[in-house]
Residue frames as qw, qx, qy, qz and C-alpha x, y, z in Angstrom:
[[0.441, -0.321, -0.214, -0.811, 12.03, -0.17, 11.23],
 [0.088, 0.005, 0.868, -0.489, 10.46, -1.20, 14.50],
 [0.368, -0.288, -0.672, -0.575, 7.08, -2.80, 14.04],
 [0.502, -0.493, -0.697, 0.140, 6.07, -3.02, 17.67],
 [0.158, -0.635, 0.233, -0.720, 5.04, -0.68, 20.37],
 [0.132, -0.365, 0.767, -0.511, 5.00, -1.56, 24.04],
 [0.621, 0.016, 0.562, -0.545, 1.65, -3.36, 24.15],
 [0.830, 0.413, -0.076, -0.368, 1.66, -5.27, 20.85],
 [0.527, -0.310, 0.759, 0.222, 3.16, -8.57, 19.77],
 [0.579, 0.593, -0.121, -0.546, 2.84, -8.22, 15.98],
 [0.733, 0.082, 0.634, 0.235, 2.98, -10.87, 13.27],
 [0.052, 0.471, -0.444, -0.760, 4.45, -9.81, 9.92],
 [0.710, 0.459, 0.484, -0.226, 1.93, -10.42, 7.16],
 [0.696, 0.612, 0.180, 0.330, 3.88, -8.80, 4.33],
 [0.405, -0.738, 0.162, 0.515, 7.13, -6.95, 3.94],
 [0.654, 0.590, 0.204, 0.426, 8.82, -4.98, 1.10],
 [0.477, 0.131, -0.105, 0.863, 11.26, -2.12, 0.70],
 [0.153, -0.548, -0.174, -0.804, 8.45, 0.41, 1.15],
 [0.421, -0.408, 0.410, -0.699, 7.28, -0.99, 4.47],
 [0.114, -0.025, -0.984, 0.137, 5.48, -3.75, 6.33],
 [0.634, -0.339, -0.211, -0.663, 1.96, -4.91, 7.12],
 [0.171, 0.118, -0.890, 0.407, 1.61, -6.52, 10.54],
 [0.607, -0.495, -0.437, -0.442, -1.25, -7.98, 12.53],
 [0.038, -0.347, 0.674, -0.651, -1.45, -7.60, 16.28],
 [0.514, -0.327, -0.779, -0.149, -3.32, -10.43, 17.95],
 [0.286, -0.263, -0.604, 0.696, -3.14, -8.54, 21.27],
 [0.146, 0.402, 0.232, -0.874, -5.00, -5.36, 20.25],
 [0.534, 0.513, 0.670, -0.045, -6.66, -6.65, 17.05],
 [0.262, 0.864, -0.061, -0.425, -5.22, -3.95, 14.80],
 [0.809, 0.389, 0.186, 0.399, -3.38, -4.00, 11.53],
 [0.308, -0.769, 0.165, 0.535, -0.18, -1.97, 11.53],
 [0.679, 0.656, 0.159, 0.287, 0.86, -0.41, 8.23],
 [0.501, -0.670, 0.171, 0.520, 4.47, 0.69, 8.63],
 [0.606, 0.702, 0.153, 0.342, 5.79, 3.02, 5.95],
 [0.459, 0.463, -0.261, 0.712, 9.25, 4.35, 6.79],
 [0.107, 0.125, -0.480, 0.861, 8.62, 7.00, 9.44],
 [0.544, -0.123, 0.041, -0.829, 4.85, 6.56, 9.57],
 [0.064, -0.098, -0.990, 0.079, 2.79, 3.81, 11.18],
 [0.552, -0.188, -0.142, -0.800, -0.96, 3.55, 10.77],
 [0.090, 0.047, 0.951, -0.292, -2.82, 1.31, 13.19],
 [0.515, 0.001, -0.292, -0.806, -6.15, 0.35, 11.66],
 [0.695, 0.022, 0.600, -0.395, -8.98, -1.96, 12.57],
 [0.418, -0.007, 0.831, 0.366, -9.11, -4.87, 10.09],
 [0.390, 0.702, 0.596, 0.013, -12.29, -3.58, 8.40],
 [0.086, 0.944, -0.056, -0.313, -10.72, -0.16, 7.86],
 [0.320, -0.485, 0.682, 0.444, -7.54, -1.74, 6.54],
 [0.470, 0.321, 0.789, 0.231, -9.66, -3.71, 4.05],
 [0.288, 0.889, 0.335, -0.119, -11.38, -0.51, 2.93],
 [0.111, -0.832, 0.366, 0.402, -8.01, 1.22, 2.52],
 [0.456, -0.171, 0.788, 0.376, -6.75, -1.74, 0.48],
 [0.458, 0.606, 0.642, 0.103, -9.73, -1.45, -1.88],
 [0.205, 0.959, 0.086, -0.178, -9.25, 2.27, -2.55],
 [0.257, -0.678, 0.560, 0.400, -5.47, 1.90, -2.98],
 [0.508, 0.089, 0.799, 0.308, -6.01, -0.97, -5.45],
 [0.390, 0.796, 0.463, -0.013, -8.59, 1.13, -7.35],
 [0.005, 0.931, -0.196, -0.307, -6.19, 4.06, -7.55],
 [0.399, -0.419, 0.714, 0.395, -3.42, 1.77, -8.82],
 [0.527, 0.399, 0.722, 0.206, -5.69, 0.35, -11.54],
 [0.268, 0.926, 0.242, -0.107, -6.65, 3.85, -12.67],
 [0.152, -0.820, 0.423, 0.354, -3.01, 4.96, -12.76],
 [0.502, -0.125, 0.784, 0.343, -2.06, 1.81, -14.73],
 [0.471, 0.647, 0.591, 0.099, -4.87, 2.47, -17.24],
 [0.127, 0.969, -0.011, -0.211, -3.85, 6.12, -17.65],
 [0.324, -0.619, 0.605, 0.382, -0.23, 5.12, -18.13],
 [0.532, 0.164, 0.779, 0.288, -1.21, 2.52, -20.76],
 [0.378, 0.830, 0.410, -0.007, -3.39, 5.05, -22.61],
 [0.050, -0.918, 0.251, 0.302, -0.56, 7.57, -22.61],
 [0.448, -0.354, 0.729, 0.378, 1.87, 4.97, -23.97],
 [0.525, 0.473, 0.678, 0.202, -0.54, 4.14, -26.81],
 [0.229, 0.951, 0.170, -0.119, -0.93, 7.80, -27.66],
 [0.213, -0.796, 0.459, 0.331, 2.81, 8.37, -27.58],
 [0.539, -0.077, 0.768, 0.337, 3.42, 5.29, -29.76],
 [0.459, 0.643, 0.588, 0.175, 0.96, 6.58, -32.36],
 [0.071, 0.974, 0.010, -0.215, 2.41, 10.10, -32.45],
 [0.782, 0.436, -0.049, 0.443, 5.21, 10.58, -34.96],
 [0.531, -0.665, -0.012, 0.525, 8.32, 12.07, -33.46],
 [0.382, 0.919, -0.065, 0.072, 10.05, 15.05, -34.93],
 [0.778, -0.345, 0.200, 0.486, 13.77, 14.38, -35.47]]
């Protein structure tokens, strides 16, 4: 996965199997590389995106936990 385009000299901030987050000191953007998609965001927009993604993850985790509790309390028919 190439993290650079012709005018950027990016610094890797974080990397995982799903992609990378890079900062470009040349153009001032944050590059979010996800497989075949790259988003180039201004730092304030990246921060906003991070907040909504974290909120969505919390809600999914809570829903998953509630479902597990319901399933644990439901007798199974064998």
